[in-house]
N, CA, C and O of each residue as an XYZ file, in Angstrom:
500
protein
N      69.141     15.811     21.717
C      67.847     16.008     21.090
C      66.794     16.206     22.169
O      66.778     15.500     23.178
N      65.930     17.160     21.946
C      64.830     17.405     22.867
C      63.632     16.553     22.448
O      63.227     16.549     21.285
N      63.093     15.855     23.397
C      61.944     14.991     23.127
C      60.628     15.624     23.551
O      59.615     14.931     23.642
N      60.622     16.917     23.809
C      59.420     17.589     24.306
C      58.244     17.450     23.327
O      57.134     17.117     23.740
N      58.478     17.701     22.051
C      57.396     17.590     21.065
C      56.973     16.137     20.888
O      55.791     15.840     20.711
N      57.934     15.250     20.935
C      57.609     13.829     20.824
C      56.767     13.406     22.021
O      55.830     12.619     21.884
N      57.107     13.931     23.190
C      56.316     13.654     24.386
C      54.885     14.127     24.226
O      53.950     13.427     24.612
N      54.710     15.308     23.659
C      53.361     15.830     23.414
C      52.633     14.956     22.398
O      51.440     14.691     22.547
N      53.348     14.508     21.367
C      52.749     13.619     20.371
C      52.266     12.327     21.023
O      51.145     11.886     20.769
N      53.094     11.726     21.852
C      52.725     10.467     22.513
C      51.514     10.673     23.409
O      50.592      9.857     23.398
N      51.503     11.748     24.184
C      50.345     12.039     25.028
C      49.082     12.207     24.191
O      48.019     11.712     24.567
N      49.190     12.900     23.058
C      48.030     13.115     22.188
C      47.556     11.818     21.549
O      46.352     11.573     21.464
N      48.491     10.982     21.099
C      48.120      9.684     20.532
C      47.412      8.818     21.570
O      46.416      8.157     21.273
N      47.936      8.833     22.778
C      47.351      8.049     23.874
C      45.913      8.503     24.145
O      44.997      7.683     24.205
N      45.726      9.811     24.306
C      44.399     10.353     24.604
C      43.437     10.111     23.441
O      42.300      9.688     23.651
N      43.888     10.375     22.230
C      43.028     10.186     21.052
C      42.657      8.726     20.859
O      41.541      8.422     20.440
N      43.577      7.820     21.158
C      43.299      6.385     21.041
C      42.279      5.949     22.086
O      41.357      5.192     21.781
N      42.441      6.424     23.309
C      41.499      6.075     24.377
C      40.086      6.534     24.056
O      39.121      5.844     24.386
N      39.953      7.687     23.418
C      38.637      8.245     23.121
C      38.112      7.820     21.746
O      37.015      8.214     21.350
N      38.888      7.023     21.025
C      38.454      6.554     19.712
C      38.415      7.647     18.660
O      37.631      7.572     17.714
N      39.253      8.661     18.817
C      39.247      9.791     17.888
C      40.144      9.604     16.673
O      40.106     10.416     15.749
N      40.944      8.554     16.661
C      41.792      8.273     15.504
C      41.581      6.825     15.083
O      41.156      5.988     15.879
N      41.883      6.544     13.829
C      41.669      5.211     13.277
C      43.007      4.550     12.978
O      43.711      4.931     12.043
N      43.340      3.565     13.779
C      44.563      2.790     13.581
C      44.300      1.686     12.571
O      43.208      1.120     12.522
N      45.311      1.386     11.767
C      45.230      0.316     10.770
C      46.474     -0.549     10.868
O      47.516     -0.117     11.360
N      46.344     -1.783     10.389
C      47.527     -2.636     10.303
C      48.448     -2.061      9.236
O      47.990     -1.572      8.204
N      49.741     -2.124      9.493
C      50.694     -1.717      8.458
C      51.153     -2.967      7.717
O      50.709     -4.076      8.017
N      52.032     -2.782      6.764
C      52.567     -3.933      6.020
C      53.547     -4.746      6.857
O      53.933     -5.847      6.466
N      53.943     -4.218      7.990
C      54.879     -4.903      8.884
C      54.068     -5.585      9.992
O      53.297     -4.932     10.694
N      54.246     -6.883     10.141
C      53.503     -7.654     11.135
C      53.690     -7.077     12.540
O      54.814     -6.796     12.957
N      52.584     -6.904     13.263
C      52.644     -6.397     14.623
C      52.865     -4.900     14.725
O      53.151     -4.384     15.806
N      52.734     -4.199     13.610
C      52.917     -2.749     13.578
C      51.627     -2.110     13.093
O      51.032     -2.558     12.113
N      51.202     -1.066     13.782
C      49.952     -0.395     13.467
C      50.245      1.064     13.175
O      51.203      1.638     13.694
N      49.405      1.656     12.333
C      49.682      3.036     11.944
C      48.407      3.842     11.839
O      47.317      3.312     11.623
N      48.582      5.131     11.998
C      47.516      6.095     11.801
C      48.074      7.153     10.854
O      49.214      7.595     10.997
N      47.253      7.550      9.886
C      47.722      8.482      8.865
C      47.125      9.871      9.063
O      45.972     10.031      9.462
N      47.944     10.852      8.772
C      47.580     12.258      8.801
C      48.011     12.843      7.460
O      48.781     12.208      6.739
N      47.535     14.041      7.105
C      48.029     14.637      5.861
C      49.556     14.759      5.895
O      50.114     15.353      6.817
N      50.206     14.212      4.917
C      51.658     14.232      4.711
C      52.458     13.279      5.598
O      53.591     12.947      5.250
N      51.914     12.827      6.731
C      52.688     11.991      7.652
C      51.839     10.855      8.213
O      50.609     10.919      8.232
N      52.524      9.829      8.662
C      51.887      8.734      9.386
C      52.707      8.462     10.637
O      53.885      8.809     10.723
N      52.053      7.833     11.601
C      52.734      7.407     12.818
C      52.519      5.907     12.952
O      51.399      5.415     12.820
N      53.584      5.199     13.210
C      53.514      3.756     13.456
C      53.857      3.482     14.905
O      54.625      4.211     15.533
N      53.267      2.409     15.423
C      53.585      1.972     16.783
C      53.841      0.472     16.758
O      53.128     -0.280     16.094
N      54.860      0.051     17.482
C      55.226     -1.362     17.541
C      56.078     -1.588     18.782
O      56.440     -0.644     19.484
N      56.393     -2.852     19.040
C      57.303     -3.134     20.147
C      58.369     -4.112     19.697
O      58.208     -4.834     18.713
N      59.450     -4.116     20.435
C      60.545     -5.069     20.239
C      60.833     -5.704     21.589
O      60.795     -5.039     22.624
N      61.119     -6.988     21.565
C      61.506     -7.676     22.788
C      63.017     -7.790     22.804
O      63.626     -8.285     21.855
N      63.614     -7.327     23.888
C      65.067     -7.392     23.998
C      65.493     -8.797     24.392
O      64.691     -9.589     24.886
N      66.742     -9.087     24.169
C      67.293    -10.389     24.548
C      67.326    -10.507     26.065
O      67.575     -9.525     26.765
N      67.075    -11.702     26.567
C      67.115    -11.886     28.022
C      68.526    -11.678     28.565
O      69.514    -12.012     27.912
N      68.599    -11.129     29.755
C      69.880    -10.940     30.431
C      70.070    -12.004     31.491
O      69.197    -12.201     32.336
N      71.177    -12.677     31.458
C      71.552    -13.634     32.490
C      70.459    -14.647     32.797
O      70.155    -14.909     33.961
N      69.882    -15.205     31.769
C      68.900    -16.266     31.951
C      67.511    -15.780     32.301
O      66.609    -16.595     32.487
N      67.313    -14.482     32.395
C      65.988    -13.941     32.703
C      65.161    -13.810     31.441
O      65.522    -14.324     30.382
N      64.058    -13.120     31.572
C      63.204    -12.897     30.422
C      63.572    -11.584     29.744
O      64.084    -10.665     30.382
N      63.307    -11.507     28.456
C      63.528    -10.269     27.731
C      62.469     -9.246     28.105
O      61.422     -9.603     28.645
N      62.727     -8.010     27.828
C      61.755     -6.960     28.117
C      61.237     -6.370     26.814
O      61.908     -6.422     25.784
N      60.048     -5.814     26.874
C      59.459     -5.173     25.705
C      59.694     -3.681     25.793
O      59.524     -3.074     26.851
N      60.083     -3.099     24.686
C      60.178     -1.657     24.557
C      59.242     -1.251     23.431
O      59.218     -1.886     22.377
N      58.477     -0.199     23.652
C      57.513      0.277     22.671
C      58.090      1.469     21.928
O      58.773      2.314     22.507
N      57.802      1.520     20.638
C      58.375      2.529     19.743
C      57.280      3.208     18.938
O      56.248      2.608     18.637
N      57.518      4.456     18.597
C      56.732      5.114     17.560
C      57.704      5.573     16.491
O      58.846      5.935     16.773
N      57.224      5.550     15.260
C      57.975      6.067     14.124
C      57.119      7.124     13.444
O      55.896      7.005     13.368
N      57.781      8.151     12.955
C      57.114      9.152     12.138
C      57.567      8.907     10.705
O      58.762      8.855     10.415
N      56.587      8.757      9.815
C      56.838      8.412      8.414
C      56.390      9.594      7.554
O      55.291     10.119      7.731
N      57.253     10.006      6.620
C      56.845     11.104      5.738
C      56.033     10.581      4.559
O      55.824      9.375      4.429
N      55.578     11.488      3.705
C      54.709     11.108      2.589
C      55.402     10.226      1.550
O      54.731      9.609      0.723
N      56.723     10.159      1.581
C      57.468      9.277      0.683
C      57.714      7.896      1.292
O      58.353      7.047      0.671
N      57.205      7.673      2.512
C      57.374      6.390      3.178
C      58.684      6.262      3.942
O      59.040      5.168      4.381
N      59.392      7.349      4.103
C      60.674      7.342      4.803
C      60.462      7.558      6.299
O      59.725      8.456      6.705
N      61.112      6.729      7.115
C      61.075      6.917      8.564
C      61.961      8.109      8.888
O      63.176      8.064      8.698
N      61.337      9.179      9.380
C      62.117     10.382      9.669
C      62.456     10.515     11.152
O      63.305     11.323     11.528
N      61.790      9.718     11.995
C      62.134      9.710     13.416
C      61.599      8.440     14.046
O      60.575      7.903     13.622
N      62.301      7.968     15.059
C      61.887      6.792     15.822
C      62.264      7.012     17.274
O      63.398      7.375     17.586
N      61.301      6.789     18.161
C      61.510      7.032     19.577
C      60.907      5.878     20.366
O      59.852      5.355     20.008
N      61.580      5.486     21.435
C      61.071      4.414     22.297
C      60.586      4.988     23.619
O      60.836      6.149     23.945
N      59.886      4.144     24.372
C      59.446      4.554     25.705
C      60.638      4.908     26.595
O      60.527      5.759     27.477
N      61.760      4.263     26.364
C      62.966      4.544     27.156
C      63.497      5.943     26.837
O      63.951      6.658     27.731
N      63.437      6.328     25.567
C      63.931      7.645     25.153
C      63.195      8.792     25.840
O      63.781      9.840     26.112
N      61.914      8.590     26.116
C      61.100      9.686     26.647
C      60.701      9.499     28.112
O      59.820     10.197     28.614
N      61.345      8.567     28.784
C      60.949      8.275     30.171
C      61.128      9.463     31.105
O      60.433      9.553     32.117
N      62.041     10.376     30.791
C      62.231     11.557     31.632
C      61.295     12.704     31.256
O      61.174     13.679     31.998
N      60.640     12.588     30.113
C      59.737     13.634     29.635
C      58.283     13.293     29.948
O      57.497     14.166     30.316
N      57.933     12.008     29.796
C      56.549     11.568     29.966
C      56.462     10.654     31.181
O      57.168      9.650     31.275
N      55.598     11.014     32.094
C      55.354     10.137     33.234
C      54.683      8.866     32.720
O      53.733      8.936     31.941
N      55.167      7.725     33.149
C      54.624      6.425     32.736
C      54.695      6.223     31.220
O      53.732      5.753     30.614
N      55.816      6.572     30.611
C      55.946      6.464     29.150
C      55.729      5.037     28.669
O      55.089      4.819     27.641
N      56.260      4.057     29.409
C      56.071      2.657     29.015
C      54.584      2.311     29.013
O      54.072      1.744     28.048
N      53.902      2.654     30.094
C      52.481      2.340     30.229
C      51.664      3.012     29.128
O      50.788      2.380     28.539
N      51.938      4.279     28.845
C      51.181      4.999     27.827
C      51.397      4.405     26.442
O      50.442      4.224     25.686
N      52.654      4.100     26.106
C      52.911      3.519     24.781
C      52.356      2.104     24.678
O      51.845      1.723     23.625
N      52.444      1.319     25.747
C      51.877     -0.039     25.729
C      50.368      0.024     25.552
O      49.811     -0.708     24.734
N      49.699      0.887     26.308
C      48.245      1.008     26.192
C      47.846      1.523     24.808
O      46.859      1.059     24.236
N      48.602      2.472     24.272
C      48.321      2.975     22.930
C      48.480      1.849     21.911
O      47.658      1.702     21.007
N      49.547      1.051     22.064
C      49.753     -0.095     21.172
C      48.578     -1.067     21.273
O      48.037     -1.502     20.256
N      48.190     -1.403     22.495
C      47.083     -2.349     22.692
C      45.787     -1.822     22.071
O      45.052     -2.577     21.434
N      45.507     -0.536     22.256
C      44.315      0.064     21.660
C      44.385      0.040     20.133
O      43.396     -0.262     19.465
N      45.552      0.358     19.588
C      45.740      0.351     18.132
C      45.528     -1.052     17.573
O      44.862     -1.229     16.553
N      46.092     -2.035     18.241
C      45.966     -3.426     17.806
C      44.507     -3.874     17.836
O      44.000     -4.424     16.859
N      43.839     -3.635     18.959
C      42.449     -4.056     19.112
C      41.553     -3.379     18.069
O      40.682     -4.016     17.478
N      41.779     -2.086     17.854
C      40.958     -1.364     16.885
C      41.192     -1.881     15.470
O      40.241     -2.158     14.740
N      42.444     -2.009     15.089
C      42.734     -2.388     13.707
C      42.330     -3.823     13.396
O      42.021     -4.142     12.248
N      42.327     -4.683     14.394
C      41.932     -6.074     14.187
C      40.440     -6.315     14.406
O      39.948     -7.417     14.161
N      39.716     -5.292     14.865
C      38.273     -5.429     15.054
C      37.888     -6.268     16.258
O      36.879     -6.971     16.221
N      38.673     -6.207     17.323
C      38.410     -7.026     18.505
C      37.059     -6.684     19.129
O      36.316     -7.588     19.510
N      36.729     -5.405     19.241
C      35.453     -5.016     19.862
C      34.266     -5.564     19.083
O      33.296     -6.040     19.673
N      34.343     -5.497     17.753
C      33.261     -6.026     16.928
C      33.128     -7.538     17.117
O      32.017     -8.065     17.184
N      34.254     -8.222     17.202
C      34.231     -9.674     17.424
C      33.593    -10.001     18.766
O      32.768    -10.910     18.859
N      33.970     -9.262     19.809
C      33.389     -9.499     21.132
C      31.885     -9.236     21.125
O      31.112    -10.007     21.695
N      31.474     -8.147     20.479
C      30.042     -7.841     20.397
C      29.280     -8.965     19.708
O      28.210     -9.360     20.172
N      29.818     -9.485     18.606
C      29.154    -10.558     17.860
C      29.062    -11.835     18.688
O      28.020    -12.489     18.717
N      30.150    -12.185     19.356
C      30.158    -13.412     20.160
C      29.191    -13.287     21.334
O      28.441    -14.220     21.620
N      29.203    -12.145     22.012
C      28.294    -11.932     23.148
C      26.845    -11.982     22.680
O      25.992    -12.561     23.352
N      26.566    -11.377     21.528
C      25.212    -11.405     20.984
C      24.769    -12.842     20.701
O      23.643    -13.227     21.013
N      25.670    -13.628     20.105
C      25.343    -15.030     19.832
C      25.087    -15.798     21.132
O      24.151    -16.594     21.206
N      25.901    -15.565     22.139
C      25.710    -16.230     23.425
C      24.408    -15.791     24.083
O      23.697    -16.612     24.661
N      24.091    -14.494     23.997
C      22.837    -13.999     24.553
C      21.648    -14.675     23.878
O      20.673    -15.040     24.536
N      21.737    -14.841     22.547
C      20.653    -15.509     21.818
C      20.512    -16.953     22.290
O      19.396    -17.445     22.454
N      21.625    -17.628     22.506
C      21.570    -19.017     22.991
C      20.963    -19.085     24.388
O      20.175    -19.983     24.685
N      21.327    -18.146     25.233
C      20.827    -18.142     26.608
C      19.359    -17.742     26.703
O      18.693    -18.049     27.692
N      18.852    -17.056     25.675
C      17.451    -16.660     25.651
C      16.524    -17.748     25.119
O      15.303    -17.609     25.186
N      17.102    -18.844     24.585
C      16.290    -19.938     24.058
C      15.514    -20.588     25.202
O      16.068    -20.825     26.276
N      14.229    -20.876     24.972
C      13.398    -21.427     26.045
C      13.581    -22.918     26.299
O      12.924    -23.458     27.190
N      14.435    -23.599     25.565
C      14.521    -25.056     25.730
C      15.262    -25.433     26.928
O      15.422    -26.621     27.206
């Protein structure tokens, strides 16, 4: 299987996520985030592998393409595309982190907390 188009998709998701051009949402699966397009959705998540020889497990990041009937029609990991995309692990991890932060409203929470702290620090007492 050629992963060239999948590589382009991952690069586009990464760039669009960094620039805030797409809206990620929580999916019904815990720790999985998705963005919807006409007829299709893309999900991003990670799995931790079992530790080898007493070491720690590693995380692999995945994207799934979902059709309009909710069927997973393709699934690819950072390992699958490592020869196609430079820094595939880093790009998928950063895309996941951006999707998570956006869908959970982390930036809004930080803004609110900082504003509250600024108000406290501005008190003349």
